[in-house]
C-alpha positions in Angstrom: 108.9 91.5 111.8 108.7 93.0 114.8 108.3 96.8 115.3 110.8 98.5 113.0 113.0 101.3 114.1 112.9 104.9 112.3 116.0 104.0 110.3 114.7 100.8 109.0 111.3 102.8 108.2 113.2 105.4 106.1 115.3 102.5 104.3 112.1 100.5 103.3 110.3 103.7 102.5 113.1 104.8 100.2 113.3 101.3 98.6 109.7 101.8 97.4 110.2 105.6 96.3 113.5 104.6 94.4 111.5 102.0 92.2 109.3 104.3 90.8 109.5 106.0 87.5 111.7 105.6 84.4 115.2 105.1 86.3 115.4 103.1 89.3 117.6 104.5 91.8 119.8 102.6 94.6 118.6 102.6 98.2 121.7 104.3 99.9 123.0 107.0 101.8 122.1 109.9 99.5 118.5 108.6 98.7 117.8 107.7 102.3 119.0 111.4 103.2 116.9 112.8 100.5 113.8 110.9 101.9 114.7 112.0 105.5 115.1 115.8 104.5 111.4 115.7 102.8 109.5 113.6 105.5 111.3 114.9 108.8 110.7 112.0 110.7 107.1 111.5 110.2 106.7 107.9 110.8 102.8 107.8 109.5 104.1 108.9 106.2 106.8 106.7 106.3 104.5 103.7 106.7 102.1 105.0 104.2 104.7 105.1 101.4 105.7 101.6 102.4 101.9 100.7 101.6 102.7 101.4 97.8 105.4 98.7 97.6 103.2 96.4 95.5 101.2 99.0 93.5 102.0 102.5 92.9 98.6 103.6 92.1 95.8 103.0 94.2 92.2 103.8 94.9 91.2 105.0 98.4 89.6 101.5 99.0 92.7 99.6 97.9 94.8 102.0 100.1 92.6 101.2 103.2 93.4 97.6 102.8 97.2 98.1 101.8 97.8 100.5 104.6 95.3 99.3 107.5 94.4 103.0 108.1 91.2 105.0 107.9 89.9 106.8 105.4 90.1 110.2 107.7 93.8 109.1 108.2 94.7 108.6 104.6 92.9 111.9 103.7 95.3 113.8 105.9 98.8 111.7 105.3 98.3 111.6 101.3 97.4 115.3 101.3 100.7 116.3 103.5 102.7 113.8 101.0 101.2 115.3 98.2 102.2 118.8 99.2 105.8 117.6 99.7 106.0 116.2 96.0 105.7 112.6 96.8 102.2 111.8 95.9 100.0 112.7 92.9 96.4 112.6 94.2 93.9 113.6 91.5 90.7 112.1 90.3 90.9 109.6 87.1 88.8 110.5 84.1 86.1 108.3 85.5 85.9 110.8 88.6 87.5 107.8 91.0 90.5 109.4 93.3 93.7 107.7 92.4 96.9 108.1 94.6 100.2 107.3 92.7 103.4 107.6 94.4 105.9 109.8 92.5 109.6 108.9 91.7 112.6 110.6 92.8 113.0 112.5 89.6 111.6 112.6 86.1 108.9 113.7 87.0 108.5 113.4 90.6 110.0 114.7 94.2 112.9 116.9 92.7 111.0 118.7 90.0 108.0 119.6 92.2 110.4 120.4 95.3 112.0 123.2 93.2 108.8 124.2 91.2 107.6 126.5 93.6 109.3 130.0 94.4 112.2 129.6 96.4 112.6 130.8 99.9 116.3 130.7 99.7 117.0 128.6 102.9 119.6 126.3 104.0 116.5 123.4 103.5 116.5 124.0 100.0 120.1 124.2 99.6 120.6 121.1 101.3 118.3 119.2 99.3 119.6 120.4 96.0 123.1 119.5 97.0 121.6 115.8 97.6 120.2 115.8 94.3 123.4 116.7 92.8 125.3 114.4 94.8 122.9 111.7 93.0 123.5 113.1 89.7 127.1 112.6 90.2 126.6 109.1 91.5 124.6 108.2 88.3 127.3 109.7 86.4 130.0 107.8 87.9 128.3 104.6 87.4 127.5 105.0 83.9 131.0 106.3 83.0 132.7 103.3 85.2 130.2 100.8 83.5 130.0 102.6 80.1 130.0 99.5 77.7 127.8 97.4 79.6 125.3 100.1 80.0 125.1 101.3 76.7 122.6 98.4 75.4 120.3 99.3 78.6 120.7 103.3 77.7 119.5 102.7 73.9 116.2 101.0 75.3 115.2 104.1 77.0 112.0 105.6 75.8 111.8 109.4 75.0 111.5 111.4 78.1 109.8 114.5 76.4 109.0 115.6 73.1 110.2 118.8 71.2 107.6 121.4 70.1 109.3 123.5 67.5 109.5 127.4 67.3 107.3 128.5 64.3 108.6 132.0 63.8 111.7 134.0 63.3 112.8 136.7 65.5 111.6 139.1 63.1 108.0 137.3 63.3 108.3 135.7 60.2 106.9 132.1 59.6 109.9 129.4 59.7 109.9 127.6 56.5 108.4 124.2 56.8 109.4 121.5 54.4 106.5 119.1 54.0 106.6 115.4 54.6 106.0 113.2 51.5 102.3 112.8 51.8 102.6 109.5 49.9 104.3 108.0 53.0 101.1 107.2 55.0 101.9 106.6 58.9 100.3 103.7 60.5 96.5 103.7 60.9 97.0 103.7 65.1 99.7 106.6 65.0 98.2 109.8 66.3 100.2 113.0 65.3 100.5 115.2 68.2 100.2 118.9 68.3 103.0 120.6 66.7 102.7 124.1 68.2 102.2 125.6 71.5 99.2 127.3 70.4 97.6 124.1 69.6 98.6 122.9 73.0 97.1 125.7 75.1 94.1 125.7 73.2 93.3 122.1 74.1 93.1 122.9 77.8 90.7 124.5 80.1 93.1 124.4 83.2 96.4 125.8 82.6 98.9 126.3 85.6 102.6 128.1 85.5 105.2 127.4 87.9 109.0 128.2 88.1 111.5 126.3 86.3 113.0 123.7 88.6 116.2 123.4 86.8 117.0 127.0 86.9 115.7 127.2 90.7 117.9 124.2 91.6 120.8 125.6 90.3 120.0 128.8 91.7 119.7 126.8 95.2 123.5 125.6 95.0 124.5 129.2 94.2 124.7 129.6 90.3 123.0 131.4 87.8 121.6 131.0 84.1 124.0 132.1 81.7 121.2 133.1 79.5 119.5 135.2 82.2 116.3 133.2 81.2 113.0 134.1 82.5 111.9 131.8 85.7 108.3 131.3 85.8 107.5 129.2 82.5 107.2 125.8 83.5 103.5 124.7 82.4 101.1 121.8 83.5 97.9 121.3 81.8 94.5 119.5 82.7 94.7 117.1 86.0 98.3 118.0 86.5 97.6 121.7 86.2 95.0 120.9 89.0 97.5 119.1 91.3 100.3 121.7 90.8 98.1 124.7 91.9 96.5 122.8 94.8 99.8 121.9 96.3 101.0 125.2 95.8 103.8 124.3 93.1 102.3 126.7 90.5 99.3 129.1 89.8 96.5 129.2 87.2 96.7 131.1 84.2 94.4 132.1 81.5 95.1 131.2 77.7 96.2 134.5 77.0 98.6 134.8 80.0 100.1 131.4 78.9 100.7 132.5 75.2 102.5 135.7 76.5 104.7 133.8 78.5 105.5 131.1 75.7 106.4 134.0 73.4 108.6 135.5 76.1 110.2 132.0 76.6 110.9 132.1 72.5 112.4 135.8 72.6 114.8 134.2 75.3 115.7 131.2 73.1 114.2 128.6 75.2 113.1 125.1 73.8 109.6 123.9 74.2 109.6 120.2 75.5 106.2 118.5 76.1 105.6 115.7 78.4 103.2 112.8 77.8 101.9 110.1 80.3 104.4 107.2 80.0 106.0 108.9 77.2 102.8 108.2 75.0 102.7 111.0 72.3 99.3 109.9 71.4 97.9 110.9 74.7 97.3 114.6 75.6 100.3 116.5 76.9 100.8 116.9 80.8 103.2 119.9 80.7 105.6 121.9 79.0 109.3 122.9 79.9 110.7 125.8 78.2 114.5 124.9 78.6 117.8 126.5 78.1 121.0 124.6 77.1 122.7 126.2 80.4 120.5 124.9 83.0 118.2 122.1 81.7 118.7 118.9 83.6 117.9 116.9 80.5 120.6 118.6 78.4 123.1 118.7 81.4 122.7 115.0 82.4 123.3 114.4 78.7 126.6 116.6 78.3 127.9 115.6 81.9 127.9 111.7 80.9 125.1 110.7 83.1 122.2 109.8 80.8 121.7 109.6 77.0 119.4 112.4 75.2 116.0 110.6 74.5 113.6 112.6 72.5 110.7 112.3 70.2 110.2 114.9 67.4 108.6 115.7 64.2 111.1 118.1 62.8 114.8 118.2 61.6 116.7 121.2 60.6 117.8 121.8 57.0 120.6 124.5 56.2 120.9 126.0 52.9 124.5 126.3 52.5 124.1 128.7 49.6 122.5 131.2 51.8 124.6 130.5 54.9 127.3 133.3 55.8 128.9 131.2 58.5 128.2 133.8 61.2 127.9 130.8 63.9 124.7 132.0 65.8 123.2 128.6 65.1 126.1 126.8 66.3 126.1 129.0 69.5 122.3 128.7 70.1 121.8 124.9 69.5 121.3 123.0 72.5 122.5 119.6 71.5 125.7 120.8 69.8 124.0 119.5 66.7 125.5 122.3 64.3 129.3 123.3 63.8 131.2 125.3 61.2 132.6 123.0 58.5 135.9 123.9 56.6 134.1 126.1 54.4 133.1 128.3 57.1 129.2 126.9 56.6 127.1 125.7 59.1 126.7 122.1 58.9 123.9 119.8 61.0 124.4 116.4 62.6 120.9 114.7 61.7 121.3 112.3 64.8 121.8 114.8 67.4 119.3 117.5 66.1 115.8 117.5 67.9 113.8 119.9 65.5 113.5 122.8 67.9 113.8 125.4 65.7 116.1 127.8 67.5 118.6 127.7 64.8 115.8 128.8 62.5 114.7 131.4 64.6 117.8 133.3 65.0 119.4 132.9 61.9 119.9 136.1 60.4 119.8 135.2 56.7 116.8 132.6 57.2 119.1 129.9 55.8 117.3 127.3 58.0 114.2 125.4 57.4 112.5 122.5 59.2 111.7 119.4 57.6 108.6 117.2 58.6 109.2 113.6 59.7 108.5 111.6 62.7 112.0 110.8 64.8 113.4 109.5 68.1 116.5 111.3 68.8 118.7 108.8 71.0 122.4 110.5 71.7 124.5 108.5 73.9 126.2 110.6 76.7 130.0 111.3 75.9 132.6 109.0 77.5 134.5 111.0 79.6 138.0 110.2 80.6 137.3 110.8 84.6 134.4 110.1 86.7 135.5 112.5 89.3 132.5 113.6 91.5 134.2 116.9 92.2 
């Protein structure tokens, strides 16, 4: 093939980015426009993105061979792509620098672009609008092909893991119903940390940035109905070093991290941990503190675009004899897993509960406990009557 035009380079670079991550995206006007908005006609960066088409993670030597560029040029271009949210460039555990091309979202370009403090400019709004159009397009595809999509959606791995709250609003420990210890887990299974305190204690490098879901909503002119705090998106270890190096987050001490976590719980936010390749046996890379109103994972599910897929070790249990039917748990539940039944008592749908503990934290009667037991929660997106992109 001869020399490519700039538009052709955009198309092939977009094709490589769209293949990354859990969910592949189509190469179309929207996704190409997103890459154009981020790259700004930098042909060197477009060419380097294409060098990842066969292998998304490469060492410097591999990248020199796939791109034909010198080490000096690669260091300059990869640094620019990392600051734009398209490349992860951190050493492996063996100390070898690895360059990994990131997906459009979950976790990639969209999250990193809205993790730093917003400037409130037109560029942020344009990018937020493009991602919103992409989300609407995904929703419409799922809704128009719902029956054929269901088997594929059911195969999705858990995107994140819920880490429960452990105390009530008054500071009392939430009652835990232990799992039957006679039922031993498989020998190869590893139970991950079940409190944010345990997770924070494991890491020397902890960084906090702004909630990219709430910030993207703000860029679109919206606001959080809970008025939730913004700076509570955590990264750990290698991810913390990356986000701070690129200006997406700032390093904090363990004490400051715990203080921010407590403030998130006071606001009724859900702790959701992320693991490499969704493998909960591996150390956490990050924790989001999510609200029912703004969280993209919950919104994509409610709006019919994606299933809710989560792993958890807890299930809420409601004592109907103690419950007074105040409805606070039903109002607070992020997955709408609780409703008041005909007797005016709170009733929980096990299939939709991901054991976050919000209901137990805010129950004024302490009528809710958390029962141990490893589960995968998979709730299909609602089948909507329309698929309007308005």
